[in-house]
C-alpha positions as CSV (number, residue, x, y, z in Angstrom):
1,M,0.0,0.0,0.0
2,S,2.8,2.4,0.8
3,Q,4.5,1.8,-2.6
4,S,1.2,2.4,-4.5
5,A,0.6,5.6,-2.4
6,S,4.0,7.0,-3.2
7,A,3.6,6.1,-6.9
8,S,0.2,7.9,-7.0
9,Q,1.7,10.9,-5.2
10,A,4.5,11.1,-7.8
11,K,2.0,11.0,-10.6
12,S,-0.1,13.7,-9.0
13,N,2.9,16.1,-8.7
14,P,4.8,15.7,-12.0
15,F,6.2,19.3,-11.7
16,E,7.8,18.6,-8.4
17,Q,9.6,15.6,-9.9
18,S,10.8,17.2,-13.1
19,Y,11.7,20.7,-11.8
20,T,15.3,21.6,-11.4
21,P,16.6,25.0,-10.4
22,R,18.2,27.0,-13.2
23,T,21.6,28.6,-13.0
24,P,22.1,32.3,-13.6
25,V,23.7,31.5,-16.9
26,Q,20.7,29.5,-18.0
27,M,18.4,32.3,-17.0
28,M,20.5,34.8,-18.9
29,V,20.4,32.7,-22.0
30,S,16.7,32.3,-21.7
31,R,16.2,36.1,-21.4
32,F,18.5,36.6,-24.4
33,K,16.6,34.1,-26.6
34,K,13.3,35.8,-25.9
35,N,14.7,39.1,-27.2
36,K,14.0,39.1,-30.9
37,R,16.2,42.1,-31.7
38,A,19.1,40.6,-29.8
39,M,18.8,37.3,-31.8
40,V,18.7,39.2,-35.0
41,G,21.8,41.2,-34.0
42,L,23.5,37.9,-33.0
43,W,22.8,36.3,-36.3
44,M,24.0,39.4,-38.2
45,V,27.2,39.4,-36.2
46,V,27.7,35.7,-36.9
47,I,27.2,36.3,-40.6
48,F,29.7,39.1,-40.7
49,V,32.2,37.0,-38.8
50,I,31.8,34.1,-41.2
51,V,32.2,36.4,-44.2
52,A,35.4,37.8,-42.7
53,L,36.9,34.5,-41.8
54,F,36.1,32.9,-45.1
55,A,36.5,35.9,-47.3
56,R,39.2,34.2,-49.5
57,F,36.6,31.5,-50.4
58,I,33.5,33.7,-50.6
59,A,34.8,36.6,-52.6
60,P,34.2,36.0,-56.4
61,Y,37.2,38.1,-57.5
62,D,40.5,39.4,-56.3
63,P,39.7,42.7,-54.5
64,F,42.9,44.4,-55.8
65,V,42.8,43.4,-59.5
66,Q,41.9,46.4,-61.7
67,N,40.0,46.3,-65.0
68,M,39.6,49.7,-66.6
69,E,37.2,48.3,-69.3
70,I,34.5,47.9,-66.7
71,M,35.2,50.9,-64.4
72,L,32.2,52.4,-62.7
73,E,29.8,49.8,-64.2
74,P,26.5,49.4,-62.3
75,P,25.5,46.1,-60.7
76,T,25.3,43.2,-63.1
77,W,24.9,39.4,-62.7
78,S,28.6,38.9,-62.9
79,H,29.3,41.8,-60.5
80,P,26.3,42.1,-58.2
81,F,27.5,45.3,-56.4
82,G,29.1,46.8,-59.5
83,N,32.6,48.0,-60.0
84,D,34.6,51.0,-58.6
85,E,36.6,53.7,-60.4
86,F,39.4,51.2,-61.1
87,G,37.1,48.4,-62.3
88,R,37.6,46.4,-59.1
89,D,34.7,44.2,-58.0
90,I,32.9,46.0,-55.1
91,L,31.4,42.9,-53.7
92,S,34.8,41.3,-53.2
93,R,36.2,44.5,-51.7
94,V,33.2,44.7,-49.2
95,I,33.8,41.1,-48.2
96,Y,37.5,41.6,-47.6
97,G,36.7,44.9,-45.9
98,A,34.7,43.0,-43.2
99,Q,38.0,41.5,-42.1
100,I,39.5,45.0,-41.6
101,S,36.5,46.5,-39.8
102,L,36.1,43.5,-37.4
103,M,39.8,43.4,-36.6
104,I,40.0,47.2,-35.9
105,G,36.9,47.0,-33.7
106,I,37.9,43.9,-31.7
107,V,41.6,44.8,-31.3
108,G,40.8,48.4,-30.4
109,V,38.2,47.3,-27.8
110,L,40.6,44.7,-26.4
111,I,43.2,47.3,-25.8
112,S,40.7,49.5,-23.9
113,V,39.4,46.6,-21.9
114,V,42.8,45.5,-20.7
115,F,43.9,49.0,-19.6
116,G,40.5,50.4,-18.6
117,V,39.5,47.4,-16.5
118,A,43.0,47.4,-14.8
119,L,42.8,51.1,-13.9
120,G,39.1,50.9,-12.9
121,T,39.7,47.9,-10.7
122,I,42.7,49.4,-8.9
123,S,40.9,52.7,-8.5
124,G,37.7,51.1,-7.1
125,Y,39.3,48.5,-4.9
126,F,42.0,50.6,-3.2
127,G,40.2,53.9,-3.2
128,G,41.8,57.0,-1.5
129,L,44.5,58.9,-3.3
130,V,45.0,56.2,-5.9
131,D,41.3,56.5,-6.8
132,T,41.5,60.3,-7.0
133,L,44.6,60.4,-9.2
134,I,43.3,57.8,-11.7
135,M,39.8,59.3,-12.0
136,R,41.1,62.8,-12.5
137,V,43.3,61.6,-15.4
138,M,40.3,59.8,-16.8
139,D,38.3,63.0,-16.5
140,I,40.9,64.9,-18.6
141,F,40.7,62.3,-21.4
142,M,36.8,62.4,-21.2
143,A,36.9,66.2,-21.6
144,F,37.9,65.7,-25.3
145,P,35.3,64.4,-27.8
146,S,36.1,60.8,-28.6
147,F,36.5,61.3,-32.4
148,L,38.6,64.4,-32.1
149,L,40.9,62.6,-29.6
150,A,41.3,59.7,-31.9
151,L,42.0,62.0,-34.8
152,A,44.6,63.8,-32.8
153,I,46.3,60.6,-31.8
154,V,46.4,59.3,-35.3
155,S,47.7,62.7,-36.5
156,V,50.6,62.3,-34.1
157,L,51.3,58.7,-34.8
158,G,50.7,58.8,-38.5
159,P,47.9,57.4,-40.7
160,S,47.8,53.6,-40.6
161,M,45.4,50.8,-39.5
162,V,47.6,49.9,-36.5
163,N,47.6,53.5,-35.2
164,V,43.8,53.6,-35.6
165,M,43.5,50.6,-33.3
166,I,45.8,52.3,-30.8
167,A,43.8,55.5,-31.0
168,I,40.5,53.7,-30.5
169,G,41.9,51.8,-27.5
170,I,43.1,55.0,-25.9
171,F,40.0,57.0,-26.2
172,S,37.8,54.1,-24.9
173,V,39.9,53.5,-21.7
174,P,38.1,56.2,-19.6
175,T,34.7,54.7,-20.3
176,F,35.8,51.2,-19.3
177,S,37.7,52.4,-16.2
178,R,34.6,54.2,-14.9
179,I,32.3,51.3,-15.5
180,S,34.8,48.9,-14.0
181,R,35.3,51.1,-11.0
182,S,31.6,51.3,-10.3
183,A,31.2,47.6,-10.5
184,V,34.2,46.9,-8.3
185,I,32.9,49.3,-5.6
186,S,29.6,47.5,-5.5
187,V,31.3,44.1,-5.1
188,K,34.3,44.8,-2.8
189,N,32.2,45.1,0.4
190,K,30.3,41.8,-0.1
191,E,30.5,39.1,2.5
192,Y,32.6,36.7,0.5
193,I,35.2,39.4,0.0
194,E,35.4,40.1,3.7
195,A,35.6,36.3,4.3
196,A,38.5,36.0,1.8
197,K,40.4,38.8,3.6
198,A,39.8,37.2,7.0
199,M,41.3,34.0,5.6
200,G,44.4,35.8,4.7
201,A,44.0,36.0,0.9
202,T,46.2,38.6,-0.8
203,N,44.7,41.6,-2.6
204,A,45.9,40.2,-6.0
205,L,44.1,36.9,-5.3
206,I,40.9,38.6,-4.2
207,I,40.9,40.9,-7.3
208,F,41.5,38.2,-9.8
209,K,39.4,35.4,-8.2
210,H,36.5,37.3,-6.7
211,V,36.3,41.0,-7.7
212,I,36.8,40.9,-11.5
213,P,34.7,37.7,-12.2
214,N,31.8,39.2,-10.3
215,S,32.0,42.6,-11.9
216,I,32.5,41.5,-15.5
217,A,28.9,41.6,-16.7
218,P,28.8,45.3,-17.5
219,I,32.2,45.1,-19.1
220,I,30.9,42.4,-21.6
221,V,27.9,44.6,-22.5
222,L,30.0,47.7,-22.9
223,S,32.6,45.8,-25.0
224,T,29.9,44.8,-27.5
225,L,28.6,48.3,-27.8
226,R,32.1,49.8,-28.1
227,I,32.9,47.5,-31.0
228,A,30.2,49.3,-32.9
229,T,31.6,52.7,-31.9
230,A,35.1,51.5,-32.9
231,I,34.0,50.4,-36.3
232,L,32.2,53.7,-36.9
233,T,35.2,55.7,-35.7
234,A,37.7,53.7,-37.8
235,S,35.5,54.3,-40.9
236,G,35.3,58.0,-40.1
237,L,39.1,58.2,-39.8
238,S,39.6,56.3,-43.1
239,F,37.1,58.6,-44.7
240,L,39.3,61.5,-43.8
241,G,42.4,59.7,-45.1
242,M,43.8,59.0,-41.6
243,G,43.1,55.3,-41.4
244,A,43.7,52.3,-43.7
245,Q,45.5,53.5,-46.8
246,P,44.7,52.6,-50.5
247,P,44.4,50.1,-52.0
248,S,43.1,48.6,-48.8
249,P,39.4,47.6,-49.1
250,E,38.4,49.4,-45.9
251,W,34.8,50.6,-46.0
252,G,35.4,54.1,-44.8
253,A,38.1,54.6,-47.5
254,M,35.8,53.1,-50.1
255,L,33.1,55.5,-49.1
256,S,35.5,58.4,-49.3
257,T,36.7,57.6,-52.9
258,G,33.2,57.0,-54.0
259,R,31.9,60.4,-53.1
260,E,33.4,61.8,-56.3
261,Y,31.0,59.6,-58.3
262,L,27.8,60.1,-56.4
263,R,25.9,61.4,-59.4
264,T,27.4,59.1,-62.1
265,A,27.9,55.9,-60.1
266,P,26.2,56.1,-56.6
267,H,26.8,52.4,-56.0
268,V,30.5,53.0,-55.4
269,S,29.8,54.8,-52.1
270,T,26.4,53.4,-51.3
271,I,27.4,49.8,-50.9
272,P,30.2,50.3,-48.4
273,G,28.0,52.8,-46.5
274,L,25.3,50.2,-46.1
275,A,27.9,47.7,-45.0
276,I,29.1,50.0,-42.2
277,M,25.5,50.7,-41.2
278,F,24.5,47.1,-40.9
279,M,27.6,46.0,-39.0
280,V,27.2,48.9,-36.5
281,L,23.5,48.1,-36.2
282,A,24.2,44.4,-35.6
283,F,26.6,45.1,-32.7
284,N,24.3,47.7,-31.1
285,M,21.4,45.2,-31.1
286,L,23.6,42.5,-29.7
287,G,24.9,44.8,-27.0
288,D,21.4,45.9,-26.1
289,G,20.2,42.3,-25.9
290,L,23.2,41.3,-23.6
291,R,22.4,44.3,-21.4
292,D,18.8,43.2,-20.9
293,A,19.8,39.6,-20.5
294,L,22.4,40.3,-17.8
295,D,20.2,42.6,-15.9
296,P,19.1,40.7,-12.8
297,K,16.0,42.9,-12.4
298,M,14.5,41.7,-15.7
299,K,11.7,39.2,-15.4
300,L,11.2,36.1,-17.5
């Protein structure tokens, strides 16, 4: 009788038997999947990454080969995006340009993450005079408009793709340091930090094992959003001739050279402009989705 009673009780409460608590990561993934804009942004980013990684196999033509016989031709079946002022296939150049834009955005943001998080963590964890000095230096950098600061840095270092990445990394450091500092301040007084100190853990161990891992969520969101800003800034610098130099298929440089043919061949500048727009839009939607998914106050 006891066995049959327990069996009937299990059948009457199927939810109690099958329910298992979800981890914070599973809850974050669930919130992210329910955000349609975030999923669209994710798939757009995945497509851009695949195109960049396999550009050599996807591009139908060599992006540097010139053919003056078909210069400025409009889109055709053989050249879906048309040809530029030197007869180069615009589709192939846009595909290879995805490599440059993604590399500039990711490397530039990585530079700012490394230095910004380091400075923000030191400032927020130790406080006092160290905090004051670091934050005042960051205030000086933030007093300059980001694009003008990047333009000034590239003007000093010289126009090149590497210098553009350095400039983007430098002007993004203050933003990352402030976000990291705020996250560290909210974490450093938690009970587990006090327990680690009471057990004799060093400051370096506490920072790397407890503080940074528990304050990394806003850094991930900001990194995704700053990649979009970095791509847009790099394109602007290349448009002014301060970024990647010809014949590099960088989208901003392509947009700059195509402005001379806006009336006769608008596709030369329209296509790279649309590529910039869609890549920036993709990272912005992905970043917004990550922000909503990582927010513990969001409800399922």
